[in-house]
GUMAR-824737 format. One record per residue (C-alpha): x, y, z; residue number from 1; residue in three letters. Coordinates in steps of 0.05 Angstrom, whole numbers, plus 5000, padded with zeros to 4 digits. Layout:
% residues N
<rec u="X" v="Y" w="Z" seq="NUM" type="ALA"/>
...
This chain:
% residues 429
<rec u="6021" v="6522" w="4603" seq="1" type="MET"/>
<rec u="5991" v="6455" w="4583" seq="2" type="ARG"/>
<rec u="5935" v="6447" w="4532" seq="3" type="VAL"/>
<rec u="5868" v="6419" w="4554" seq="4" type="PHE"/>
<rec u="5848" v="6355" w="4519" seq="5" type="VAL"/>
<rec u="5779" v="6324" w="4509" seq="6" type="LEU"/>
<rec u="5763" v="6255" w="4481" seq="7" type="ASP"/>
<rec u="5715" v="6245" w="4423" seq="8" type="LYS"/>
<rec u="5657" v="6244" w="4472" seq="9" type="ASN"/>
<rec u="5679" v="6311" w="4501" seq="10" type="LEU"/>
<rec u="5702" v="6279" w="4566" seq="11" type="GLN"/>
<rec u="5764" v="6310" w="4599" seq="12" type="PRO"/>
<rec u="5832" v="6277" w="4593" seq="13" type="LEU"/>
<rec u="5899" v="6297" w="4623" seq="14" type="ASP"/>
<rec u="5926" v="6363" w="4595" seq="15" type="PRO"/>
<rec u="5984" v="6354" w="4546" seq="16" type="CYS"/>
<rec u="6046" v="6393" w="4526" seq="17" type="HIS"/>
<rec u="6035" v="6446" w="4473" seq="18" type="SER"/>
<rec u="6085" v="6411" w="4426" seq="19" type="ALA"/>
<rec u="6044" v="6347" w="4432" seq="20" type="ARG"/>
<rec u="5980" v="6386" w="4417" seq="21" type="ALA"/>
<rec u="6012" v="6415" w="4354" seq="22" type="ARG"/>
<rec u="6033" v="6346" w="4331" seq="23" type="GLU"/>
<rec u="5962" v="6318" w="4341" seq="24" type="LEU"/>
<rec u="5932" v="6377" w="4303" seq="25" type="LEU"/>
<rec u="5982" v="6370" w="4246" seq="26" type="LYS"/>
<rec u="5967" v="6295" w="4238" seq="27" type="LYS"/>
<rec u="5893" v="6308" w="4239" seq="28" type="GLY"/>
<rec u="5881" v="6266" w="4302" seq="29" type="ARG"/>
<rec u="5854" v="6327" w="4338" seq="30" type="ALA"/>
<rec u="5815" v="6391" w="4324" seq="31" type="LYS"/>
<rec u="5811" v="6457" w="4360" seq="32" type="VAL"/>
<rec u="5751" v="6455" w="4407" seq="33" type="PHE"/>
<rec u="5759" v="6522" w="4443" seq="34" type="ARG"/>
<rec u="5806" v="6581" w="4434" seq="35" type="ARG"/>
<rec u="5804" v="6609" w="4505" seq="36" type="TYR"/>
<rec u="5829" v="6571" w="4543" seq="37" type="PRO"/>
<rec u="5859" v="6532" w="4486" seq="38" type="PHE"/>
<rec u="5828" v="6463" w="4483" seq="39" type="THR"/>
<rec u="5833" v="6407" w="4432" seq="40" type="ILE"/>
<rec u="5787" v="6347" w="4421" seq="41" type="VAL"/>
<rec u="5815" v="6280" w="4399" seq="42" type="LEU"/>
<rec u="5781" v="6244" w="4342" seq="43" type="GLN"/>
<rec u="5804" v="6173" w="4358" seq="44" type="ASP"/>
<rec u="5807" v="6168" w="4434" seq="45" type="ARG"/>
<rec u="5758" v="6158" w="4492" seq="46" type="THR"/>
<rec u="5767" v="6161" w="4568" seq="47" type="VAL"/>
<rec u="5766" v="6084" w="4570" seq="48" type="GLU"/>
<rec u="5826" v="6081" w="4523" seq="49" type="ASP"/>
<rec u="5867" v="6132" w="4564" seq="50" type="SER"/>
<rec u="5900" v="6137" w="4632" seq="51" type="VAL"/>
<rec u="5878" v="6199" w="4670" seq="52" type="THR"/>
<rec u="5905" v="6226" w="4735" seq="53" type="HIS"/>
<rec u="5872" v="6264" w="4792" seq="54" type="SER"/>
<rec u="5878" v="6340" w="4788" seq="55" type="HIS"/>
<rec u="5863" v="6392" w="4841" seq="56" type="ARG"/>
<rec u="5837" v="6463" w="4831" seq="57" type="ILE"/>
<rec u="5870" v="6511" w="4881" seq="58" type="LYS"/>
<rec u="5839" v="6580" w="4891" seq="59" type="ILE"/>
<rec u="5867" v="6642" w="4923" seq="60" type="ASP"/>
<rec u="5807" v="6690" w="4925" seq="61" type="PRO"/>
<rec u="5824" v="6764" w="4921" seq="62" type="GLY"/>
<rec u="5786" v="6829" w="4921" seq="63" type="SER"/>
<rec u="5813" v="6853" w="4854" seq="64" type="LYS"/>
<rec u="5849" v="6791" w="4826" seq="65" type="VAL"/>
<rec u="5837" v="6717" w="4841" seq="66" type="THR"/>
<rec u="5890" v="6665" w="4827" seq="67" type="GLY"/>
<rec u="5873" v="6595" w="4805" seq="68" type="ILE"/>
<rec u="5921" v="6537" w="4795" seq="69" type="ALA"/>
<rec u="5908" v="6467" w="4768" seq="70" type="VAL"/>
<rec u="5956" v="6418" w="4801" seq="71" type="VAL"/>
<rec u="5966" v="6345" w="4784" seq="72" type="GLN"/>
<rec u="5961" v="6307" w="4849" seq="73" type="GLU"/>
<rec u="6013" v="6253" w="4837" seq="74" type="GLU"/>
<rec u="6070" v="6294" w="4807" seq="75" type="THR"/>
<rec u="6057" v="6363" w="4837" seq="76" type="GLY"/>
<rec u="6060" v="6395" w="4768" seq="77" type="ARG"/>
<rec u="6022" v="6459" w="4758" seq="78" type="VAL"/>
<rec u="5990" v="6445" w="4691" seq="79" type="THR"/>
<rec u="5950" v="6509" w="4684" seq="80" type="ASN"/>
<rec u="5945" v="6576" w="4719" seq="81" type="ALA"/>
<rec u="5895" v="6632" w="4714" seq="82" type="LEU"/>
<rec u="5889" v="6703" w="4742" seq="83" type="GLU"/>
<rec u="5818" v="6730" w="4742" seq="84" type="ILE"/>
<rec u="5811" v="6806" w="4746" seq="85" type="THR"/>
<rec u="5744" v="6824" w="4778" seq="86" type="HIS"/>
<rec u="5700" v="6884" w="4762" seq="87" type="ARG"/>
<rec u="5671" v="6895" w="4831" seq="88" type="GLY"/>
<rec u="5691" v="6968" w="4837" seq="89" type="GLN"/>
<rec u="5663" v="6982" w="4768" seq="90" type="GLN"/>
<rec u="5596" v="6953" w="4788" seq="91" type="ILE"/>
<rec u="5596" v="6993" w="4853" seq="92" type="LYS"/>
<rec u="5611" v="7058" w="4815" seq="93" type="ASN"/>
<rec u="5554" v="7043" w="4766" seq="94" type="ALA"/>
<rec u="5505" v="7031" w="4823" seq="95" type="LEU"/>
<rec u="5527" v="7095" w="4858" seq="96" type="LEU"/>
<rec u="5516" v="7134" w="4793" seq="97" type="SER"/>
<rec u="5447" v="7105" w="4785" seq="98" type="ARG"/>
<rec u="5430" v="7122" w="4857" seq="99" type="ARG"/>
<rec u="5452" v="7194" w="4848" seq="100" type="ALA"/>
<rec u="5411" v="7200" w="4785" seq="101" type="LEU"/>
<rec u="5348" v="7173" w="4818" seq="102" type="ARG"/>
<rec u="5358" v="7216" w="4880" seq="103" type="ARG"/>
<rec u="5365" v="7278" w="4838" seq="104" type="GLY"/>
<rec u="5303" v="7261" w="4797" seq="105" type="ARG"/>
<rec u="5261" v="7251" w="4860" seq="106" type="ARG"/>
<rec u="5285" v="7317" w="4890" seq="107" type="ASN"/>
<rec u="5265" v="7353" w="4826" seq="108" type="ARG"/>
<rec u="5196" v="7320" w="4830" seq="109" type="LYS"/>
<rec u="5199" v="7305" w="4756" seq="110" type="THR"/>
<rec u="5170" v="7236" w="4767" seq="111" type="ARG"/>
<rec u="5125" v="7207" w="4821" seq="112" type="TYR"/>
<rec u="5117" v="7136" w="4842" seq="113" type="ARG"/>
<rec u="5090" v="7104" w="4904" seq="114" type="GLN"/>
<rec u="5144" v="7095" w="4958" seq="115" type="PRO"/>
<rec u="5168" v="7024" w="4969" seq="116" type="ARG"/>
<rec u="5182" v="7007" w="5041" seq="117" type="PHE"/>
<rec u="5184" v="6941" w="5078" seq="118" type="LEU"/>
<rec u="5164" v="6903" w="5015" seq="119" type="ASN"/>
<rec u="5232" v="6878" w="4991" seq="120" type="ARG"/>
<rec u="5263" v="6813" w="5013" seq="121" type="THR"/>
<rec u="5332" v="6783" w="5001" seq="122" type="ARG"/>
<rec u="5346" v="6710" w="4991" seq="123" type="LYS"/>
<rec u="5390" v="6672" w="5039" seq="124" type="LYS"/>
<rec u="5463" v="6684" w="5024" seq="125" type="GLY"/>
<rec u="5450" v="6750" w="4988" seq="126" type="TRP"/>
<rec u="5511" v="6791" w="4972" seq="127" type="LEU"/>
<rec u="5517" v="6862" w="4944" seq="128" type="PRO"/>
<rec u="5525" v="6860" w="4867" seq="129" type="PRO"/>
<rec u="5598" v="6882" w="4871" seq="130" type="SER"/>
<rec u="5614" v="6823" w="4916" seq="131" type="LEU"/>
<rec u="5567" v="6774" w="4881" seq="132" type="GLU"/>
<rec u="5605" v="6785" w="4816" seq="133" type="SER"/>
<rec u="5670" v="6761" w="4849" seq="134" type="ARG"/>
<rec u="5637" v="6697" w="4872" seq="135" type="VAL"/>
<rec u="5604" v="6684" w="4805" seq="136" type="ILE"/>
<rec u="5669" v="6695" w="4767" seq="137" type="ASN"/>
<rec u="5704" v="6642" w="4809" seq="138" type="ILE"/>
<rec u="5645" v="6595" w="4806" seq="139" type="GLU"/>
<rec u="5642" v="6602" w="4730" seq="140" type="THR"/>
<rec u="5715" v="6584" w="4720" seq="141" type="TRP"/>
<rec u="5713" v="6525" w="4768" seq="142" type="VAL"/>
<rec u="5654" v="6498" w="4727" seq="143" type="ARG"/>
<rec u="5691" v="6509" w="4661" seq="144" type="ARG"/>
<rec u="5756" v="6477" w="4686" seq="145" type="LEU"/>
<rec u="5718" v="6416" w="4710" seq="146" type="ARG"/>
<rec u="5692" v="6406" w="4638" seq="147" type="LYS"/>
<rec u="5763" v="6410" w="4610" seq="148" type="LEU"/>
<rec u="5805" v="6373" w="4662" seq="149" type="CYS"/>
<rec u="5794" v="6312" w="4708" seq="150" type="PRO"/>
<rec u="5785" v="6351" w="4773" seq="151" type="ILE"/>
<rec u="5771" v="6311" w="4836" seq="152" type="THR"/>
<rec u="5787" v="6360" w="4893" seq="153" type="VAL"/>
<rec u="5784" v="6435" w="4906" seq="154" type="ILE"/>
<rec u="5828" v="6475" w="4954" seq="155" type="SER"/>
<rec u="5806" v="6544" w="4975" seq="156" type="GLN"/>
<rec u="5840" v="6597" w="5017" seq="157" type="GLU"/>
<rec u="5781" v="6607" w="5064" seq="158" type="LEU"/>
<rec u="5809" v="6652" w="5118" seq="159" type="VAL"/>
<rec u="5851" v="6710" w="5094" seq="160" type="LYS"/>
<rec u="5868" v="6734" w="5164" seq="161" type="PHE"/>
<rec u="5847" v="6704" w="5231" seq="162" type="ASP"/>
<rec u="5828" v="6770" w="5263" seq="163" type="THR"/>
<rec u="5811" v="6737" w="5330" seq="164" type="HIS"/>
<rec u="5881" v="6711" w="5337" seq="165" type="LYS"/>
<rec u="5910" v="6778" w="5314" seq="166" type="LEU"/>
<rec u="5870" v="6817" w="5366" seq="167" type="GLN"/>
<rec u="5889" v="6769" w="5422" seq="168" type="ASN"/>
<rec u="5958" v="6738" w="5411" seq="169" type="PRO"/>
<rec u="5954" v="6701" w="5478" seq="170" type="GLU"/>
<rec u="5896" v="6657" w="5455" seq="171" type="ILE"/>
<rec u="5914" v="6583" w="5448" seq="172" type="ASP"/>
<rec u="5878" v="6519" w="5426" seq="173" type="SER"/>
<rec u="5893" v="6533" w="5353" seq="174" type="ILE"/>
<rec u="5957" v="6493" w="5343" seq="175" type="GLU"/>
<rec u="5971" v="6511" w="5270" seq="176" type="TYR"/>
<rec u="5978" v="6585" w="5288" seq="177" type="GLN"/>
<rec u="6033" v="6577" w="5339" seq="178" type="ARG"/>
<rec u="6106" v="6593" w="5325" seq="179" type="GLY"/>
<rec u="6127" v="6614" w="5255" seq="180" type="ASP"/>
<rec u="6058" v="6608" w="5224" seq="181" type="LEU"/>
<rec u="6027" v="6661" w="5269" seq="182" type="PHE"/>
<rec u="6083" v="6708" w="5249" seq="183" type="GLY"/>
<rec u="6065" v="6697" w="5176" seq="184" type="PHE"/>
<rec u="5992" v="6714" w="5191" seq="185" type="GLU"/>
<rec u="6010" v="6781" w="5224" seq="186" type="VAL"/>
<rec u="6063" v="6800" w="5173" seq="187" type="LYS"/>
<rec u="6018" v="6785" w="5113" seq="188" type="GLU"/>
<rec u="5961" v="6826" w="5143" seq="189" type="TYR"/>
<rec u="6008" v="6885" w="5154" seq="190" type="LEU"/>
<rec u="6036" v="6880" w="5084" seq="191" type="LEU"/>
<rec u="5966" v="6886" w="5056" seq="192" type="HIS"/>
<rec u="5946" v="6942" w="5102" seq="193" type="LYS"/>
<rec u="6007" v="6987" w="5094" seq="194" type="TRP"/>
<rec u="6022" v="6977" w="5020" seq="195" type="GLY"/>
<rec u="6086" v="6936" w="5026" seq="196" type="ARG"/>
<rec u="6132" v="6995" w="5041" seq="197" type="ASN"/>
<rec u="6163" v="7031" w="5100" seq="198" type="CYS"/>
<rec u="6111" v="7078" w="5130" seq="199" type="VAL"/>
<rec u="6163" v="7128" w="5152" seq="200" type="TYR"/>
<rec u="6208" v="7136" w="5091" seq="201" type="CYS"/>
<rec u="6168" v="7100" w="5037" seq="202" type="GLY"/>
<rec u="6224" v="7052" w="5018" seq="203" type="ALA"/>
<rec u="6202" v="6993" w="4976" seq="204" type="GLU"/>
<rec u="6230" v="6925" w="4956" seq="205" type="ASN"/>
<rec u="6272" v="6920" w="5020" seq="206" type="ILE"/>
<rec u="6263" v="6876" w="5082" seq="207" type="PRO"/>
<rec u="6211" v="6906" w="5129" seq="208" type="LEU"/>
<rec u="6204" v="6897" w="5204" seq="209" type="GLU"/>
<rec u="6142" v="6897" w="5247" seq="210" type="VAL"/>
<rec u="6141" v="6962" w="5286" seq="211" type="GLU"/>
<rec u="6099" v="6985" w="5346" seq="212" type="HIS"/>
<rec u="6067" v="7053" w="5334" seq="213" type="ILE"/>
<rec u="6063" v="7065" w="5408" seq="214" type="TYR"/>
<rec u="6125" v="7031" w="5439" seq="215" type="PRO"/>
<rec u="6113" v="6969" w="5480" seq="216" type="LYS"/>
<rec u="6159" v="6996" w="5534" seq="217" type="SER"/>
<rec u="6113" v="7056" w="5541" seq="218" type="LYS"/>
<rec u="6050" v="7014" w="5549" seq="219" type="GLY"/>
<rec u="6035" v="6999" w="5476" seq="220" type="GLY"/>
<rec u="6000" v="6934" w="5460" seq="221" type="SER"/>
<rec u="6010" v="6878" w="5409" seq="222" type="ASN"/>
<rec u="5941" v="6891" w="5378" seq="223" type="ARG"/>
<rec u="5941" v="6895" w="5303" seq="224" type="ILE"/>
<rec u="5919" v="6968" w="5306" seq="225" type="SER"/>
<rec u="5985" v="6985" w="5341" seq="226" type="ASN"/>
<rec u="6029" v="6951" w="5290" seq="227" type="LEU"/>
<rec u="6059" v="6976" w="5225" seq="228" type="THR"/>
<rec u="6119" v="6962" w="5180" seq="229" type="LEU"/>
<rec u="6185" v="7000" w="5177" seq="230" type="ALA"/>
<rec u="6254" v="6989" w="5148" seq="231" type="CYS"/>
<rec u="6310" v="6973" w="5197" seq="232" type="ARG"/>
<rec u="6340" v="7043" w="5192" seq="233" type="LYS"/>
<rec u="6274" v="7078" w="5210" seq="234" type="CYS"/>
<rec u="6257" v="7026" w="5263" seq="235" type="ASN"/>
<rec u="6323" v="7038" w="5299" seq="236" type="GLN"/>
<rec u="6318" v="7113" w="5290" seq="237" type="ALA"/>
<rec u="6250" v="7114" w="5324" seq="238" type="LYS"/>
<rec u="6271" v="7069" w="5380" seq="239" type="GLY"/>
<rec u="6223" v="7072" w="5439" seq="240" type="ASP"/>
<rec u="6201" v="7144" w="5426" seq="241" type="ARG"/>
<rec u="6127" v="7159" w="5418" seq="242" type="PRO"/>
<rec u="6107" v="7168" w="5345" seq="243" type="ILE"/>
<rec u="6085" v="7240" w="5358" seq="244" type="GLU"/>
<rec u="6156" v="7257" w="5381" seq="245" type="GLN"/>
<rec u="6189" v="7219" w="5324" seq="246" type="PHE"/>
<rec u="6147" v="7253" w="5270" seq="247" type="LEU"/>
<rec u="6137" v="7322" w="5302" seq="248" type="LYS"/>
<rec u="6169" v="7354" w="5240" seq="249" type="LYS"/>
<rec u="6123" v="7314" w="5193" seq="250" type="LYS"/>
<rec u="6052" v="7328" w="5217" seq="251" type="PRO"/>
<rec u="6020" v="7306" w="5152" seq="252" type="GLU"/>
<rec u="6054" v="7238" w="5154" seq="253" type="LEU"/>
<rec u="6035" v="7231" w="5228" seq="254" type="LEU"/>
<rec u="5961" v="7244" w="5213" seq="255" type="ARG"/>
<rec u="5963" v="7195" w="5155" seq="256" type="LYS"/>
<rec u="5994" v="7139" w="5197" seq="257" type="ILE"/>
<rec u="5947" v="7148" w="5256" seq="258" type="LEU"/>
<rec u="5887" v="7148" w="5209" seq="259" type="ALA"/>
<rec u="5911" v="7087" w="5171" seq="260" type="GLN"/>
<rec u="5924" v="7049" w="5236" seq="261" type="ALA"/>
<rec u="5850" v="7050" w="5252" seq="262" type="LYS"/>
<rec u="5824" v="7044" w="5181" seq="263" type="ALA"/>
<rec u="5792" v="6979" w="5159" seq="264" type="PRO"/>
<rec u="5825" v="6938" w="5105" seq="265" type="LEU"/>
<rec u="5776" v="6946" w="5047" seq="266" type="LYS"/>
<rec u="5802" v="6890" w="5003" seq="267" type="ASP"/>
<rec u="5808" v="6841" w="5062" seq="268" type="ALA"/>
<rec u="5737" v="6859" w="5082" seq="269" type="ALA"/>
<rec u="5712" v="6843" w="5012" seq="270" type="ALA"/>
<rec u="5746" v="6775" w="5014" seq="271" type="VAL"/>
<rec u="5721" v="6760" w="5084" seq="272" type="ASN"/>
<rec u="5650" v="6779" w="5063" seq="273" type="SER"/>
<rec u="5649" v="6729" w="5005" seq="274" type="THR"/>
<rec u="5691" v="6672" w="5031" seq="275" type="ARG"/>
<rec u="5636" v="6630" w="5064" seq="276" type="TRP"/>
<rec u="5587" v="6639" w="5007" seq="277" type="GLU"/>
<rec u="5642" v="6617" w="4958" seq="278" type="LEU"/>
<rec u="5658" v="6558" w="5002" seq="279" type="PHE"/>
<rec u="5584" v="6538" w="5004" seq="280" type="ARG"/>
<rec u="5578" v="6542" w="4928" seq="281" type="ARG"/>
<rec u="5642" v="6502" w="4918" seq="282" type="LEU"/>
<rec u="5613" v="6448" w="4964" seq="283" type="GLN"/>
<rec u="5552" v="6445" w="4919" seq="284" type="ASN"/>
<rec u="5596" v="6418" w="4863" seq="285" type="THR"/>
<rec u="5598" v="6352" w="4901" seq="286" type="GLY"/>
<rec u="5675" v="6353" w="4905" seq="287" type="LEU"/>
<rec u="5715" v="6351" w="4969" seq="288" type="LEU"/>
<rec u="5736" v="6422" w="4988" seq="289" type="VAL"/>
<rec u="5799" v="6433" w="5028" seq="290" type="GLU"/>
<rec u="5810" v="6500" w="5063" seq="291" type="THR"/>
<rec u="5871" v="6538" w="5088" seq="292" type="GLY"/>
<rec u="5891" v="6606" w="5114" seq="293" type="THR"/>
<rec u="5930" v="6663" w="5083" seq="294" type="GLY"/>
<rec u="5987" v="6650" w="5132" seq="295" type="GLY"/>
<rec u="5991" v="6577" w="5111" seq="296" type="THR"/>
<rec u="5994" v="6598" w="5038" seq="297" type="THR"/>
<rec u="6052" v="6646" w="5050" seq="298" type="LYS"/>
<rec u="6088" v="6595" w="5094" seq="299" type="PHE"/>
<rec u="6083" v="6543" w="5038" seq="300" type="ASN"/>
<rec u="6108" v="6593" w="4986" seq="301" type="ARG"/>
<rec u="6167" v="6617" w="5028" seq="302" type="LYS"/>
<rec u="6195" v="6548" w="5046" seq="303" type="ILE"/>
<rec u="6191" v="6528" w="4973" seq="304" type="ARG"/>
<rec u="6224" v="6593" w="4952" seq="305" type="GLU"/>
<rec u="6170" v="6612" w="4901" seq="306" type="ILE"/>
<rec u="6163" v="6684" w="4878" seq="307" type="GLU"/>
<rec u="6098" v="6717" w="4898" seq="308" type="LYS"/>
<rec u="6042" v="6722" w="4847" seq="309" type="SER"/>
<rec u="5968" v="6709" w="4849" seq="310" type="HIS"/>
<rec u="5972" v="6642" w="4813" seq="311" type="TRP"/>
<rec u="6033" v="6620" w="4853" seq="312" type="ALA"/>
<rec u="5996" v="6636" w="4918" seq="313" type="ASP"/>
<rec u="5939" v="6593" w="4892" seq="314" type="ALA"/>
<rec u="5986" v="6535" w="4879" seq="315" type="ALA"/>
<rec u="6009" v="6539" w="4953" seq="316" type="CYS"/>
<rec u="5939" v="6540" w="4984" seq="317" type="VAL"/>
<rec u="5925" v="6488" w="5038" seq="318" type="GLY"/>
<rec u="5961" v="6432" w="5074" seq="319" type="GLN"/>
<rec u="5956" v="6387" w="5012" seq="320" type="SER"/>
<rec u="6010" v="6428" w="4976" seq="321" type="THR"/>
<rec u="6063" v="6378" w="4951" seq="322" type="PRO"/>
<rec u="6134" v="6383" w="4979" seq="323" type="GLU"/>
<rec u="6158" v="6400" w="4909" seq="324" type="LYS"/>
<rec u="6116" v="6441" w="4860" seq="325" type="LEU"/>
<rec u="6136" v="6437" w="4787" seq="326" type="LEU"/>
<rec u="6127" v="6507" w="4759" seq="327" type="LEU"/>
<rec u="6174" v="6507" w="4700" seq="328" type="LYS"/>
<rec u="6143" v="6538" w="4638" seq="329" type="GLY"/>
<rec u="6080" v="6561" w="4672" seq="330" type="VAL"/>
<rec u="6053" v="6627" w="4647" seq="331" type="LYS"/>
<rec u="5986" v="6649" w="4675" seq="332" type="PRO"/>
<rec u="5926" v="6658" w="4630" seq="333" type="PHE"/>
<rec u="5897" v="6727" w="4645" seq="334" type="LEU"/>
<rec u="5821" v="6732" w="4648" seq="335" type="VAL"/>
<rec u="5789" v="6801" w="4655" seq="336" type="ILE"/>
<rec u="5715" v="6805" w="4673" seq="337" type="ALA"/>
<rec u="5679" v="6854" w="4626" seq="338" type="LYS"/>
<rec u="5606" v="6839" w="4638" seq="339" type="GLY"/>
<rec u="5552" v="6826" w="4585" seq="340" type="HIS"/>
<rec u="5536" v="6897" w="4565" seq="341" type="GLY"/>
<rec u="5489" v="6949" w="4594" seq="342" type="THR"/>
<rec u="5419" v="6933" w="4617" seq="343" type="ARG"/>
<rec u="5395" v="7005" w="4611" seq="344" type="GLN"/>
<rec u="5334" v="7012" w="4568" seq="345" type="ILE"/>
<rec u="5355" v="7082" w="4550" seq="346" type="CYS"/>
<rec u="5407" v="7134" w="4567" seq="347" type="ASN"/>
<rec u="5395" v="7202" w="4597" seq="348" type="THR"/>
<rec u="5416" v="7272" w="4578" seq="349" type="ASN"/>
<rec u="5454" v="7320" w="4623" seq="350" type="LYS"/>
<rec u="5388" v="7341" w="4657" seq="351" type="HIS"/>
<rec u="5370" v="7269" w="4675" seq="352" type="GLY"/>
<rec u="5314" v="7261" w="4624" seq="353" type="PHE"/>
<rec u="5311" v="7198" w="4581" seq="354" type="PRO"/>
<rec u="5337" v="7197" w="4510" seq="355" type="ILE"/>
<rec u="5295" v="7153" w="4465" seq="356" type="SER"/>
<rec u="5329" v="7100" w="4423" seq="357" type="HIS"/>
<rec u="5303" v="7048" w="4376" seq="358" type="ALA"/>
<rec u="5298" v="6980" w="4408" seq="359" type="GLU"/>
<rec u="5364" v="6945" w="4404" seq="360" type="ARG"/>
<rec u="5385" v="6873" w="4405" seq="361" type="GLY"/>
<rec u="5450" v="6836" w="4418" seq="362" type="LYS"/>
<rec u="5448" v="6786" w="4361" seq="363" type="TYR"/>
<rec u="5447" v="6796" w="4285" seq="364" type="PHE"/>
<rec u="5459" v="6745" w="4229" seq="365" type="ILE"/>
<rec u="5497" v="6698" w="4275" seq="366" type="GLY"/>
<rec u="5542" v="6750" w="4309" seq="367" type="PHE"/>
<rec u="5539" v="6782" w="4377" seq="368" type="GLN"/>
<rec u="5570" v="6846" w="4404" seq="369" type="THR"/>
<rec u="5636" v="6828" w="4436" seq="370" type="GLY"/>
<rec u="5651" v="6768" w="4392" seq="371" type="ASP"/>
<rec u="5725" v="6758" w="4376" seq="372" type="LEU"/>
<rec u="5730" v="6752" w="4300" seq="373" type="VAL"/>
<rec u="5780" v="6745" w="4244" seq="374" type="LYS"/>
<rec u="5770" v="6795" w="4187" seq="375" type="ALA"/>
<rec u="5798" v="6780" w="4118" seq="376" type="CYS"/>
<rec u="5785" v="6843" w="4076" seq="377" type="ILE"/>
<rec u="5806" v="6834" w="4003" seq="378" type="PRO"/>
<rec u="5808" v="6906" w="3980" seq="379" type="ASN"/>
<rec u="5795" v="6978" w="3999" seq="380" type="GLY"/>
<rec u="5827" v="7025" w="4049" seq="381" type="LYS"/>
<rec u="5831" v="6972" w="4104" seq="382" type="PHE"/>
<rec u="5851" v="6913" w="4060" seq="383" type="ALA"/>
<rec u="5887" v="6859" w="4101" seq="384" type="GLY"/>
<rec u="5877" v="6808" w="4156" seq="385" type="ASN"/>
<rec u="5855" v="6831" w="4225" seq="386" type="TYR"/>
<rec u="5832" v="6801" w="4291" seq="387" type="MET"/>
<rec u="5790" v="6840" w="4341" seq="388" type="GLY"/>
<rec u="5722" v="6848" w="4373" seq="389" type="ARG"/>
<rec u="5659" v="6872" w="4339" seq="390" type="ILE"/>
<rec u="5599" v="6915" w="4356" seq="391" type="ALA"/>
<rec u="5539" v="6895" w="4315" seq="392" type="ILE"/>
<rec u="5492" v="6941" w="4277" seq="393" type="ARG"/>
<rec u="5426" v="6924" w="4243" seq="394" type="PHE"/>
<rec u="5455" v="6936" w="4175" seq="395" type="ARG"/>
<rec u="5510" v="6900" w="4135" seq="396" type="PRO"/>
<rec u="5566" v="6937" w="4170" seq="397" type="SER"/>
<rec u="5596" v="6920" w="4238" seq="398" type="PHE"/>
<rec u="5645" v="6960" w="4279" seq="399" type="ARG"/>
<rec u="5712" v="6924" w="4287" seq="400" type="LEU"/>
<rec u="5758" v="6946" w="4344" seq="401" type="SER"/>
<rec u="5832" v="6930" w="4343" seq="402" type="ILE"/>
<rec u="5876" v="6959" w="4397" seq="403" type="LYS"/>
<rec u="5843" v="7027" w="4398" seq="404" type="GLY"/>
<rec u="5831" v="7031" w="4323" seq="405" type="LYS"/>
<rec u="5760" v="7023" w="4297" seq="406" type="CYS"/>
<rec u="5730" v="7017" w="4228" seq="407" type="PHE"/>
<rec u="5670" v="6987" w="4193" seq="408" type="ASP"/>
<rec u="5671" v="6919" w="4161" seq="409" type="VAL"/>
<rec u="5620" v="6877" w="4124" seq="410" type="ASN"/>
<rec u="5601" v="6813" w="4162" seq="411" type="PRO"/>
<rec u="5614" v="6771" w="4100" seq="412" type="LYS"/>
<rec u="5689" v="6781" w="4112" seq="413" type="TYR"/>
<rec u="5684" v="6758" w="4185" seq="414" type="LEU"/>
<rec u="5697" v="6691" w="4217" seq="415" type="THR"/>
<rec u="5680" v="6680" w="4290" seq="416" type="ALA"/>
<rec u="5739" v="6657" w="4332" seq="417" type="ILE"/>
<rec u="5710" v="6661" w="4402" seq="418" type="HIS"/>
<rec u="5639" v="6679" w="4422" seq="419" type="LYS"/>
<rec u="5629" v="6735" w="4472" seq="420" type="ALA"/>
<rec u="5624" v="6706" w="4543" seq="421" type="ASP"/>
<rec u="5634" v="6767" w="4587" seq="422" type="GLY"/>
<rec u="5710" v="6760" w="4593" seq="423" type="TYR"/>
<rec u="5771" v="6787" w="4558" seq="424" type="GLU"/>
<rec u="5833" v="6744" w="4551" seq="425" type="TYR"/>
<rec u="5907" v="6757" w="4550" seq="426" type="GLU"/>
<rec u="5971" v="6716" w="4557" seq="427" type="PHE"/>
<rec u="6024" v="6739" w="4606" seq="428" type="SER"/>
<rec u="6093" v="6754" w="4579" seq="429" type="GLN"/>
């Protein structure tokens, strides 16, 4: 991972090696500007005094995790990589819980309010909150990276799977999906749908073959709903027998496979629902936005013999991928979306009635709940140096959390390291 560098006017320069950053800090030529992602600001340099190179942000949107890579255009070096873990499912669960609470309250007739029908409107491009959060997370980090690095172009994996081509393999007029690339589209879709293992024996981490559930020789089609994945041993054992005959001694597995064959791909649906809105918002940045398919991404990764990961997939997005990607020393920066706290005015008891609380705030004497702080406690039971996140209280005692352990600490012993911004950060091993 390279270190982001800003000039004395806070304009982005080329990222530098971590050893170079340590040298600049030691000599006093630079100061720490931001802890996550680590950024330094030079005290004696401006953009006019430096040579900067064009960088490209490459994005591989995902339902649960999105990969982002920053690639230098001239050299093909991946200077920085991020993996953003979304909280879409958490948001959906919270909304379902709220809906159940309100439904129960109405049924008990404990509260009356006028019904609201036909009086709600949604703005153009509206997305459900669980999907909107995914788009906002990516948009936020694109904006942050543009402030820290000279970004000139964006590449986005726009189409995860071309379902039109998958449903009708005979269609032509799309040249890039002929030959090997079409095979990558189909295989990648099946790997996502069937969990990357043999559906018959459950074997993992072995080569898998595309298998027809209903044999083609018996009238089965090439539609995606009739395809699955099997290891070579199971594929040969099944042969051209109908699946009901092959699995007659395993009725549970048969029902599971037939149900999964027609089941929608939830994660792919989430990505497909947000892709165009994300594309529109990236275009609003004013930068050129290149697009590519999931099959293209996998094709680029395979021919360059790069191991699969979210950030590596991002580095391989689009036709602009350099012939040689320099990945040595790259360790992704893990970003986990946590939100900005609850918006509930009050909680409820087990019967659904509100529990009154004194009015709360998020800020107190310069600190905010969720701030990452360094605690230097000189004496007492918890004497020592600690680093963790705090929960504020309106008294001279905050709650400090460190890897599951919590205790109270006076704010006079605290120094803020990184202000709460709705994300938690880790470094991959």
